[in-house]
Structure formats: C-alpha cells, structure tokens
C-alpha positions as CSV (number, residue, x, y, z in Angstrom):
1,M,4.4,4.9,-42.5
2,S,7.4,5.4,-41.3
3,I,11.0,6.2,-42.2
4,I,14.6,6.2,-40.5
5,I,16.9,8.9,-40.0
6,S,20.7,8.2,-39.4
7,Q,24.0,9.9,-39.3
8,D,27.1,8.5,-41.1
9,G,25.5,5.0,-41.1
10,K,24.7,4.8,-37.5
11,N,22.5,5.7,-34.7
12,A,19.3,4.7,-36.6
13,Q,15.8,5.9,-35.2
14,R,12.8,5.4,-36.6
15,I,10.4,8.4,-37.2
16,D,6.2,7.9,-37.7
17,K,4.8,9.9,-39.5
18,S,3.0,13.3,-37.4
19,L,-0.2,15.0,-38.1
20,F,-1.1,18.4,-39.3
21,E,-3.0,20.0,-36.7
22,K,-4.6,22.5,-38.6
23,E,-5.3,23.3,-42.4
24,G,-4.1,26.6,-42.0
25,Y,-0.2,25.4,-41.3
26,L,-0.6,23.4,-44.7
27,Q,-1.9,26.3,-47.0
28,N,1.2,28.4,-45.1
29,Y,3.8,26.1,-45.8
30,I,2.8,25.6,-49.6
31,H,2.8,29.4,-49.8
32,E,6.1,29.6,-47.9
33,N,7.3,26.7,-50.0
34,P,5.6,26.4,-53.2
35,E,8.6,23.9,-54.4
36,S,6.8,21.4,-52.1
37,I,3.7,20.7,-54.9
38,P,6.0,18.4,-57.1
39,V,4.4,19.5,-60.7
40,Y,8.1,19.0,-61.3
41,E,6.5,15.6,-62.1
42,I,4.4,16.3,-64.9
43,E,7.2,18.7,-66.8
44,E,10.6,18.9,-65.6
45,D,11.5,22.7,-65.5
46,K,8.0,23.3,-64.2
47,K,7.8,25.1,-60.7
48,L,4.6,26.9,-59.1
49,F,4.8,30.6,-57.7
50,V,2.0,30.6,-55.0
51,V,0.4,34.2,-55.2
52,A,-1.9,34.5,-52.9
53,R,-3.6,32.3,-49.6
54,E,-7.7,32.7,-49.4
55,F,-8.1,34.9,-52.6
56,S,-11.3,35.6,-53.0
57,T,-14.0,34.5,-55.9
58,E,-18.1,34.8,-55.8
59,S,-18.1,31.2,-54.8
60,G,-15.1,31.6,-51.3
61,P,-12.0,31.9,-50.9
62,I,-9.4,29.9,-52.7
63,D,-6.6,28.2,-50.4
64,A,-4.1,29.0,-52.5
65,L,-4.0,30.8,-56.2
66,A,-0.8,29.9,-58.2
67,I,0.7,30.3,-61.6
68,D,3.7,28.8,-63.2
69,K,6.1,30.3,-66.2
70,D,3.6,29.5,-69.1
71,G,1.0,32.0,-67.7
72,D,-1.1,28.8,-66.6
73,I,-3.2,28.9,-63.2
74,Y,-3.5,26.9,-60.7
75,V,-6.6,26.6,-57.9
76,V,-4.6,24.5,-54.9
77,E,-7.7,23.4,-52.3
78,T,-5.7,21.8,-49.1
79,K,-7.7,19.6,-47.0
80,L,-7.0,17.3,-43.8
81,Y,-8.3,13.9,-43.9
82,K,-10.1,14.3,-40.9
83,N,-12.4,17.4,-42.3
84,P,-15.4,15.7,-43.0
85,D,-15.7,18.3,-46.2
86,K,-13.3,16.1,-48.0
87,R,-15.3,13.6,-50.3
88,T,-16.7,17.1,-51.9
89,V,-13.4,18.9,-52.1
90,V,-13.3,18.1,-55.7
91,A,-16.7,19.9,-56.2
92,Q,-15.3,22.9,-54.1
93,A,-11.9,23.4,-56.5
94,L,-14.0,23.0,-60.0
95,D,-16.9,25.3,-58.0
96,Y,-14.0,28.3,-57.1
97,G,-12.6,27.8,-61.2
98,A,-16.0,28.1,-62.5
99,S,-16.4,31.2,-60.9
100,M,-13.2,32.9,-61.5
101,W,-13.9,32.2,-65.4
102,R,-17.8,33.4,-64.6
103,H,-17.1,36.6,-62.6
104,S,-13.3,37.4,-63.0
105,D,-12.5,40.9,-64.9
106,Y,-9.0,40.3,-66.1
107,A,-7.7,43.7,-64.9
108,E,-9.1,43.1,-61.5
109,F,-7.9,39.7,-61.3
110,I,-3.8,41.1,-61.7
111,A,-4.8,43.6,-59.4
112,K,-5.6,41.1,-56.8
113,I,-2.5,39.3,-57.5
114,N,-0.2,42.2,-57.6
115,S,-2.0,43.7,-54.3
116,E,-1.3,40.2,-52.7
117,V,2.4,40.1,-53.8
118,N,3.1,43.5,-53.1
119,K,1.6,42.9,-49.3
120,K,4.4,39.7,-49.3
121,F,7.1,40.7,-50.9
122,K,7.3,44.3,-51.7
123,V,7.6,44.5,-55.3
124,S,5.1,44.3,-57.8
125,F,3.4,41.0,-59.0
126,E,5.7,41.4,-62.4
127,E,9.0,41.8,-61.3
128,K,8.4,39.3,-58.7
129,A,7.6,37.1,-61.3
130,K,10.5,37.7,-63.0
131,E,13.1,37.0,-60.2
132,F,11.0,33.7,-58.9
133,F,11.1,32.4,-62.6
134,S,14.6,33.5,-64.1
135,I,12.6,35.0,-67.0
136,D,13.2,38.4,-68.9
137,D,10.6,41.1,-69.8
138,E,9.6,39.6,-73.2
139,Q,8.7,36.8,-71.6
140,I,7.0,37.8,-68.6
141,I,4.8,39.7,-71.3
142,A,3.8,36.2,-72.9
143,M,3.0,35.4,-69.7
144,L,0.4,37.7,-68.5
145,E,-1.0,37.2,-72.0
146,A,-1.3,33.5,-71.5
147,M,-2.8,34.0,-68.2
148,K,-5.8,36.6,-69.4
149,N,-6.0,33.8,-72.0
150,N,-6.3,31.1,-69.7
151,L,-9.2,33.2,-67.2
152,Q,-11.4,34.2,-70.1
153,Q,-11.2,30.8,-71.3
154,G,-11.8,29.1,-68.3
155,N,-8.5,26.9,-68.9
156,I,-7.7,26.7,-65.6
157,K,-5.5,23.0,-63.6
158,F,-6.4,22.3,-60.0
159,V,-4.6,20.8,-57.2
160,I,-5.9,18.9,-54.1
161,L,-3.5,18.4,-51.5
162,M,-3.9,16.3,-48.3
163,D,-2.1,14.6,-45.8
164,S,-3.5,11.5,-47.0
165,I,-5.7,10.5,-49.8
166,E,-8.1,7.6,-49.9
167,D,-8.0,5.5,-53.3
168,R,-11.5,6.5,-54.1
169,L,-10.5,10.2,-54.1
170,K,-7.4,9.2,-56.5
171,D,-9.7,7.0,-58.8
172,L,-11.9,9.9,-59.1
173,I,-9.2,11.7,-59.9
174,V,-7.6,9.9,-62.4
175,Y,-11.4,9.4,-64.4
176,I,-11.7,13.1,-64.5
177,N,-8.4,13.5,-66.2
178,Q,-9.4,10.6,-68.3
179,N,-12.7,11.6,-69.3
180,S,-12.7,15.6,-69.8
181,Q,-10.3,18.6,-70.4
182,F,-9.7,19.5,-66.9
183,D,-6.2,19.0,-65.7
184,I,-6.6,18.1,-61.9
185,Y,-3.8,16.3,-59.9
186,A,-3.8,15.3,-55.9
187,V,-0.6,15.8,-53.7
188,Q,-0.6,13.6,-51.0
189,M,1.9,15.4,-48.4
190,E,3.0,13.1,-45.4
191,Y,4.8,15.3,-42.4
192,Y,7.4,13.9,-40.2
193,K,9.5,16.0,-37.4
194,Y,12.6,15.5,-36.3
195,E,14.1,17.8,-33.9
196,Q,13.9,20.6,-35.4
197,Y,13.6,19.8,-39.1
198,E,10.3,19.2,-41.1
199,I,10.4,16.7,-43.4
200,M,7.6,16.6,-46.0
201,I,7.2,14.0,-48.5
202,P,4.9,14.7,-51.4
203,K,2.9,12.1,-54.0
204,L,0.9,13.4,-57.1
205,F,-1.6,11.4,-58.6
206,G,-3.5,12.3,-61.8
207,V,-0.2,13.2,-64.2
208,E,0.3,9.9,-65.4
209,V,-3.3,9.5,-67.3
210,K,-1.8,13.0,-69.1
211,K,1.1,12.0,-69.8
212,S,-0.1,9.1,-71.5
213,M,-3.1,10.8,-73.3
214,A,-0.7,13.8,-74.6
215,S,2.0,11.2,-76.3
216,A,-0.8,8.8,-77.4
217,G,-2.9,11.9,-79.2
218,S,-1.9,15.5,-79.2
219,R,0.0,17.3,-81.9
220,V,2.7,19.2,-80.5
221,I,4.2,21.7,-82.9
222,N,7.6,23.2,-82.3
223,D,8.2,25.6,-84.7
224,W,5.0,26.9,-86.7
225,T,5.5,27.7,-90.6
226,P,3.7,30.5,-92.4
227,E,1.9,28.0,-94.5
228,E,0.6,26.4,-90.9
229,F,-0.4,29.6,-89.8
230,L,-2.4,30.5,-92.4
231,L,-4.2,27.3,-92.3
232,D,-4.5,26.8,-88.6
233,A,-6.5,30.5,-89.5
234,K,-8.6,29.4,-92.5
235,G,-10.1,26.8,-89.8
236,K,-10.7,29.1,-87.2
237,L,-12.2,32.1,-89.2
238,T,-15.1,33.0,-91.6
239,I,-13.8,34.0,-95.4
240,E,-13.7,38.0,-94.4
241,Q,-11.9,37.3,-91.4
242,Y,-9.9,35.1,-93.1
243,E,-9.3,37.8,-95.9
244,A,-8.1,40.3,-93.4
245,V,-5.5,38.1,-91.4
246,E,-4.2,36.9,-94.2
247,K,-3.6,40.4,-95.7
248,L,-1.6,41.7,-92.3
249,F,-0.1,38.4,-92.3
250,N,1.4,39.3,-96.0
251,F,2.5,42.6,-95.1
252,S,4.2,41.4,-91.9
253,K,5.8,39.2,-94.0
254,Q,6.9,41.3,-97.1
255,F,8.3,44.6,-94.8
256,A,9.2,42.4,-91.3
257,S,12.8,41.9,-90.8
258,D,11.8,38.5,-89.0
259,L,8.0,36.9,-88.4
260,A,8.7,35.6,-85.1
261,L,6.5,32.7,-85.6
262,G,5.3,31.2,-82.3
263,R,6.3,27.8,-80.6
264,G,3.7,25.5,-78.9
265,Q,0.2,24.6,-79.3
266,K,-0.6,28.1,-80.3
267,A,-0.3,30.0,-84.1
268,N,0.9,33.4,-84.0
269,I,3.3,35.8,-85.5
270,N,4.8,38.6,-83.5
271,P,6.8,41.3,-86.8
272,I,9.8,42.8,-85.8
273,F,10.7,45.6,-88.1
274,S,14.5,46.3,-87.2
275,Q,14.6,49.4,-89.2
276,I,13.0,51.0,-86.1
277,S,12.8,48.5,-83.3
278,D,14.2,45.1,-82.1
279,R,10.8,44.5,-80.3
280,K,8.2,43.4,-82.1
281,I,5.2,46.0,-82.4
282,Y,1.9,44.0,-82.4
283,G,1.0,40.0,-82.1
284,L,-1.1,38.5,-84.5
285,D,-2.6,35.0,-83.2
286,S,-4.3,32.8,-86.0
287,N,-7.9,32.9,-84.1
288,G,-7.8,36.9,-85.1
289,K,-6.9,38.5,-82.6
290,L,-4.4,41.6,-82.6
291,G,-2.3,43.1,-79.5
292,F,-0.6,46.0,-80.4
293,H,2.8,46.2,-77.9
294,I,3.9,49.5,-78.6
295,D,5.3,50.1,-75.4
296,W,7.7,47.1,-75.3
297,S,8.7,48.3,-79.2
298,I,9.8,51.5,-77.9
299,S,12.5,50.4,-74.9
300,G,13.8,48.5,-78.2
301,A,13.4,51.4,-80.1
302,K,16.8,52.7,-82.8
303,S,16.0,56.5,-82.3
304,E,14.4,59.3,-80.7
305,D,12.8,59.5,-84.0
306,A,11.7,55.9,-84.0
307,K,10.5,56.2,-80.4
308,A,8.6,59.6,-81.5
309,R,6.8,57.4,-84.8
310,L,6.0,54.5,-82.4
311,K,3.9,57.0,-79.9
312,L,2.6,58.6,-82.9
313,L,1.3,54.6,-84.2
314,S,-0.3,54.4,-80.5
315,D,-2.2,57.1,-80.7
316,K,-3.5,56.3,-84.6
317,I,-4.2,53.0,-83.8
318,K,-6.0,54.1,-80.5
319,S,-8.3,56.6,-82.7
320,L,-9.5,53.7,-85.3
321,G,-11.1,52.2,-81.4
322,L,-8.8,49.5,-80.9
323,S,-7.0,48.6,-77.3
324,V,-3.0,49.4,-77.1
325,S,-0.7,47.1,-74.2
326,E,0.1,49.6,-72.0
327,G,2.3,48.4,-68.9
328,E,1.6,45.0,-67.1
329,F,-2.1,44.8,-68.8
330,R,-1.6,42.9,-72.0
331,D,-4.9,43.8,-74.2
332,K,-6.1,41.8,-77.5
333,N,-8.0,43.2,-80.0
334,D,-11.1,40.8,-81.0
335,I,-11.3,39.7,-85.0
336,S,-14.6,41.4,-84.6
337,Q,-13.0,44.8,-83.9
338,W,-10.7,45.3,-86.9
339,V,-11.7,43.1,-89.6
340,D,-13.1,46.1,-91.5
341,R,-10.1,48.7,-90.2
342,V,-7.6,46.1,-91.6
343,D,-6.4,49.0,-94.4
344,E,-6.3,51.6,-92.3
345,I,-4.2,49.7,-89.9
346,I,-1.7,48.5,-92.8
347,T,-1.7,51.9,-93.8
348,I,-0.5,53.4,-90.4
349,L,1.8,50.5,-89.8
350,S,3.3,51.6,-93.5
351,E,3.5,55.1,-92.3
352,T,5.8,54.0,-89.0
353,I,8.2,51.7,-90.6
354,K,9.2,53.7,-93.7
C-alpha cells in the first residue's frame, strides 16, 4: 500500500510503506507514543498509559504493560511479520496474563510499576497517572482498586501489535473474542517515512465483535439503587454473609448523608458522613468486600477533632485484625474476615460519627 503526500494540492508524491527493522523500535514507539494504540475505537475517551517495557513475569518479559483510567490492565505484545514466532504470539500473550494472575502479589506489582514510572518520569506512578488521565485523588483511588481486583481475578486485556497481520490471525482474534471472556485485540501498524517525518497508520481488529456482544447481551447499570445493591448481594452471598452486609448497609443508609452508590457493572456503596468528613470512610461491595479508606477521609475531615477521631477509628479497626488502606495501596477485607465482627464494626463507626 502507498500513500500520497502533497502540499496545498500540488507536488504530490507517492510514499511506499516502510519496514520496521527491529521489534525493539516498535516497542519503544508505543512506549513513547501510547496514543498510537487505537483503543479509542473501543470507547471514545479511552487511552492507554504504557507504564513499562519488558515487564518481568514468571513466564518471561511482557513487551509492554499498559493501563487505562478504569484500572484495566493490558498486556501488549509486539511482533514483526517476518518473525517466525508470530504464529504463537496469541498463546504467548495469554501465557503472560496467566502468569501475572497466578504469581503476582498486588503490592509487588504496583511497586514494580512505580519503579518503572519513577525511572522514566521522576515522579510516582500515582502522580503520573493523575496527570496523564487528568483525574483527581478520588478517581485515582478507584483506578487503583480496579487494578487490584483485575489482577486478582485475572481480568486482563491483550493487544497484539504487528506491522502486518495475516487473515488467519484476524480470524483467531475474532473467534477468541466471540467464544470467551477474553478481550484481545490486534493492531496492524503501517509505517511510512517522509523526510524527517514518520507516519503511523494503526488499524484495530477484534473490537466490533465485543461491541456487538455488549449491545446484544450485557446489562449496563448507570446508577444502582439501594434495592438493586441488596438484591445483587443476596445473589452472591450466603445467608449469614448477606445478613452482615445488610446490617452494615442499613447502618450506612440511616446515618450517612450520602450513600454514594456505585455506577457501572459493580454494585457498591461509599458512605459519606458529612458531619465528620466530606470523603468516604469505607466502601462496601455487594460481594462483601469491605475497604476502609480512613487516610482519604482524614484529608477531608471537618476539624482537628474529626481527624483525631478518624485516626482512632483506624487503630480500632486494625485491632479487629482488619486491613486499613494506606497511601496508594487500597486493601479490602473479604466478607469471611469481618462477617462475625459486623456488630463491633458498627459500634466503632457509631462512636466515630457521633
């Protein structure tokens, strides 16, 4: 394929497609220019932040690791068409994803990303992500929580990026997307050079089948209601677990100034007790996961007395053997960890917000 370049409609020149000499150049290009991966065709405002090259796993180094502002994790594998390994690139990418899911500890995972980002940009991953995605502190917390959940559940997306993609690979991508829960996309990157300019033309394959599946079968809830939250919890938990979730939910509904019900596919509440802080103290998912975000609530505390009470709350929660999120690490307590202690938790919360 060729392209035509002209200036003001004159002096047109035909530019023939160029070849990438090495895969390393393609890897570096997407690292420096992540917008060249056209995920905006999946969602209009979506873009990727490539956080690391040669990201190590038990199965070997991932060519590029990327994230989006929703906390989705992307394994990006690059291959040149001339590479004889191109026929196994899909299996290789899936192997890396499986290795991350099976062997990665979230704290270690974030620490490695933070090290790579700091090495390149001289700031923390959290600060760079806020700048890159133009998001605030609360949104970065939500992004980090989503990253943790996605890593633990093995919910990883895949991008196969090549200079030329044969029809058999395109068919394989479509087949996997149609018949599995994987999100895997192929990007064909055509490369042209003109004087000092480089021209990249990315083409994305695999997205249309996911769009059609979403429009045909998935239920997207924009705003959860209290009734839907409880109904979702009832379908996921045992009777004893549900009763604990319902008890904490009812306490929150009675005393919080705002339940801050979640949006999207995951049902959760993030109660705000405005008498003590403008920011949530804890978050409760309908699957029973409970996270205490006390450092976040302290930053929005109404007074020095409120800060002291929130710090005391943190100590009391820890004394129950439960985790409290600190800094960029957003730990959640599984329902099994607190189901027998729900009354103690409510008593401690009541003492804090009184």
